[in-house]
N, C-alpha and C positions, 0 to 999 in steps of 0.2 A: 504493500500500500504506500509506503514511503517513497519507493522508486517511482510509482505511478504518479503520485502527487508532484514529485520533483520534475518528472518528464513533462507533465502538463504545464508547469510553471516555465520550463525552458521554452516550450512552444509558444506560450503566451507572450513572454517578453521578446522572443525572436520575431513574432508577428509585429509587435510594437516597434522594434528596431527597423524592420523592413518598411513600415509605414512612415516612420520619421525619416529614414533614408530617402524614401520617395519624395518627401517634402523638398529635398534639395533640387529636384527637377523643377519644383514650383518656384523656388528662389531664382533659379536660372531663367525660366521663362518670364517671370515677373520683371526681371532686370532687362532681358532681351526686348520685351515689349515696350519698355519705357525709354531706354537709351536710343540715340540716333542710329540710323541704319549702319553707318560706317563702324560702329562699335559693337554690333550684335555678336559677331563671331568671337571677339575678345571676351565678351561677357560669358559666353558658354564655356570657353576654355578655362577661364579664371575660376568659375564656380567648381568645376570638376577637379581642377588641380588643387584648389583650396581644400577640398574634401580629402584628397590623398595626403596632403601635408598635415592636416588636422588629425587624421588617423594615426600617423606615425608619432606626432607630438604627444597625443593623448596616451598612446600605448606605452611609450617609453618614459614619459615624465608626468603628464597631467593627471592621469588616473591615480598614480601613486601619491601625488601631492594631495589630491582630494580624499582618497580612501585608504592611503597607507599601504597599497599593494602595487609594487613596481613589477608588473608582468614582464616587461622586456629585459630586465637586468637580473633575473633570478630564476634561471632555468631549472635548478634543482629544488627550488622551494615554492615560491608563490605560483609560478606557472604550472608546475607539476600538480600541485594541489588543486588548482582551478580546473585542470584537464580531467582529473580523476574523480573528484567528489561531486555529488549531486548532479550527475549527468552533464557536467560542464556548465552548470547554471551561472557560475561567476564569470565565465568567459562571455556568455551571451549578455549578461548584465553589463559587462564592459562595452560590448557592441552597442547596446541600447543607449548607454550614457555617452558614448562617443558621438553618436548622431546628434545628441543635444549640444555637445561641445563644438561640433563642426558647424552648427547653426550660427555661432558667433561671427566667424569671418564671412559667412554668407550674408548676414545682416549688414556688416560693415561694408561689404562690397557694393551694395546698393546705394549707400550714402556717398561713397567716394568714386563712383563710376565715372569713366571717361577721362580721368586725369591722373591715375596712379600707375606707376611703372609695374610691370608684371612680376619680375623676380623679387624686387624689394617688398612687394605686397605679400608674396608667398613667405618671405622671411618674417614679416609682421604676423602673419597667420600662425607660424610656428610658435612664436613667443606668446601670443595671446592665448592659444589653446594649451600650451605647455605650462604656463605660469599664471597669467592674470586670471583667466576664467576659473581654473580649478582651485585657486586660493580661496575665492569667495564660495564656490560650490561646496568645498569641504567644510567651511564654517557652518553653512546652513543645512546641508543634507547629510553631513557626517559628524557634526558636533565638534569639529576641530577648534582648538584654542579656547574652548570653554565659552565661546561667544553666545551660543544658544542658552547655556545655563545662566549666563549673566543677564541676558534679556529676560528670561523667565523669572529670575529672582527679583528683577526690578518691576516687571509689569504683570506678573502672574501667569504668563503664557509665553512660549517661545515664538519666534518669528515664523509665521505659517506661509509657506509657498509650495503648494502641492505639486505643481507642474512647471514652475519657472517663470512667472510674470516678471520677477526681478532677477532670479538666478540666471536665467537664460536671456529673456527678451530685454529686460532692463539693462543688464550688463552689456549686451550687444549694442543696444541703442545708444548708451552713453559712451562706450568706446568709439562708436561711429562718430558721435559729435566731436570728440577730441580730434579724431583723424580729419574730419571735414574742416575744422577750424585751422589745423596745421597746414593742410594742403591748399586751402583757399578755393575760390570759385573757379569754375571752368572759364577759359578764355572766351570773351564775348557774352558771358551770361548777364553781367551787370554793366553799368556805365551809361553814357549818353545814348548808345545804340544797343542796349542790352537786349538779348533774345530770350524769349520764353518758348523753349522747344517743346513741341507737342510729342506725346508718346509715338514711337515709330510704328507700333503694331498693337492695336487694341485687342485683336484675337489672341496674340501671344500673351499679352498682359492678363487677359481674362483666363486663359489656360493656366497660367502660373498661379493665379489666385484660387482657381478651382482645385488644383493639385494640392496646394497648401491647406485649403479648407478640409479636404478629405483626409489628408495625412494627419491633420491636427487631432482627430479623434483617437489616433494611436498615440500621439504626443501626450494627450491629457489622460485618457482612460487607462492606458498601459503604464502610466506613471505609478500605479499601484505596485507594479513589478512582480506581483504574484496573483494567481487566480483568486486566492482566498480574499484578497483585498479589493477586488474589482467592484465598482459601484455604478449602477445604472444612473444614479444621481449625477455623476460626473459627465456622462454622455448627454443627458438631457440639459444640464446646465450649459454645456458647451454649445449645444444647438440653440438654446435661447439667447445666449450672449451673441452668438454669430448673427442671428436674426436681428437682434437689437442693433448691432453695428451696421448691418445693411440698411435698415430703415432710417437710422439717423444720417448716415452718409448720403443716402438717396435724396432726402429732403434738404439737408443742409448744403449738400454739394450740387443741388439743382440737376440731378440725373447725370452729372459728369461721370463717364465710365471709369475714369481713373479713381475717383472717390468711391464710386459704388463698389468696385471690385476690391478696394482696400478696406471697405467697411467691415466685412466679415472677419478680416484678419485683425482689425482693431479690437473687435469684440472678443475674439479668441485669445489674443494676447492678454487682455484684461482678466478673463475668467480663469486663466491658468492657476493663479494663486489660491483662489477660494472655491474652485469647482467642486470640491468634496465637502464643503461646509455650508454653502449658501443654498437658499431654496430657488426654484426655477424663476419665480417672479423677480427675486433679487438679481438673478443672472441676467434677466432681460433688461433690467435697469442698468446694470453694469455695462452691458453691451451698448445700450443707447447712449450712455455718457461717453463711452470710448469712441464710438463712431463719430459723434459730434466733436469730441476733443481732437480727433485726428484731422478732420476737415479744417477746423479753425486753426489748429497749430501749424498745419502744412502751409496754409495761406500766410499766416503770421511770420513764420520763419523765412519763407521764400520772398515775400514782398516787403515786409517791414524790417526784419533783421538782416535780410540779404545773405542768408546762410544757404549755400548751394548744396542742399541735400537732395540728390537726384530722385530717389525713390521715396523720400520722406520717412526714412527709417528711424530718425530720432523721435518725431511725433508718434509714429506707429509703435515702435518697440520701446523706446525710452520713456515717453510720457504716458502712453497707455499701459505700459508695464508698471509704472509708479501708481497710476490710478487703480489698477487691478490689485496690487498688494495692499493699498490702503482700503479699498472696497472690501477685501476679505475680512478686515477687522471691523467693518461696519455691518455688512449684510450677513456675516457669519455669526453674529451675536444672536443669542436666543430671543432677544427683544424684537428682532426683525425677522424672525422665522428661521434663523440659521441653526446649525447644530451646536454652536458654542465651541469652547476651547480655544478661542482667539481673543486677542487684546489689541485694541487700536494703537495703544502706546508701543506695543511690541512691533506692530506692523510699521509704524513710523521709524522706529530705531533700526530695524533690519533694512528698510528701504534706503534710508540715508547712508547706512554703511555700504550697501551695494552700489549705490550711485557714486559715492566718493571713490571707492576702490576701482570701479570701472573707468571713471573719467581720468583719474590720476594714472592708473596703470596703462590705459590706452594712450594717454598723452606722452608718457615716458617712452613707450615702445616706438611710437611714430616719430617723436622728436629725436630719439637716438638714431633711427634709420635715416631720417631726413638729414641729420648733420653728418652722418658717416658716408653712406653710399648714395643718398638722395632717393626720393620716392616720387617726385612730381615730374610728369612728362614735360618736354619742352613745348613752347608755343607751336612750333612747326608740327610736332608729333600729334598734338591735340587737334589741330586743324586738319591734318591729313587723316587722322584716325587710323593709324597703322594696324590693320586687322592681322593678328598673329597668324591665324590659320590660312587666310588668303595669301599673305606674303610667303608663307612656307610653300603653298601649292604652286604659286607662280615661279618661285625660285627653283623648285624641282623641275617644272616644265621647261624652264630656260636651259637647264643643264641636261 
């Protein structure tokens, strides 16, 4: 019976890993549909290469920092144990959590699109996934450094983030903001003759949003990590928040397809934290606020602050992630129909910590790369839009 239970858990978390892995296709097509035609191939190549670098970084360093198990450096110990015990459950758990970690550079990629050098960005990916992300991940999801104990002692409950409103999305969004500010705007974006470039392919953008939306139910529901912990509540809350995000973005964005297709993503980012403790009506409200927040913040950052965030990843992941974490402390309370066990003060403390570590960590990584090898494309490269794959194909044909 024990073996059967373990095998079912392995399959359960493996399916979750596959669904979240598939979300990376969503990140890719969302970016491809938003950037200009001349940068579409680069976007596809970059997302896939980021995934490979993320896997190596997390396998050798990041997973060990977060959970104390360095799989890649201990062939006779940790890795052997993971291979033999519980049908390899620990290995599949690594796979599942790696897909979360790889979402960080995928998020950042959308913010700094069309102006970052390819290989320096891969270098940044390695350090973000090996060091910055798992440092905070381990604090929240593994109790490292006694942070959760300290928060619980001060506020009566630990910081609650069931599926990563802050741990994944907030961290990715605030790292992206640091990178965007360091790189600066794309050439020609602002100024006397500034351009507001429209999405290059609405169908690709919509396809990316749909893939992400479907995969998100693996992201949220499978965060239980074992069949015994699965909750239908998480699935229904994810659905209601998704719908709330769509409705708010549709009306506030005046049917703009870019806003409409990011609406469900805003709702899903926000519900990650409290999807296991809020009630469906609360989830709908969380999604409504998130969808409206994204539309307003995207316009504000682009037009007022002149922050050239191509896909709006800071409003979508950074700000909606913050809202979701705080909302878990509000709508998760029994007074508002939630299951309890949460504290608004704890949610504020954990959120501030995550935002600070992400922004500072991201700023340090990108500042060091910028000052050493450089990360910004030249003006000529930006205007030409040197498509990596097309350039390689033409070079091969010429020879």
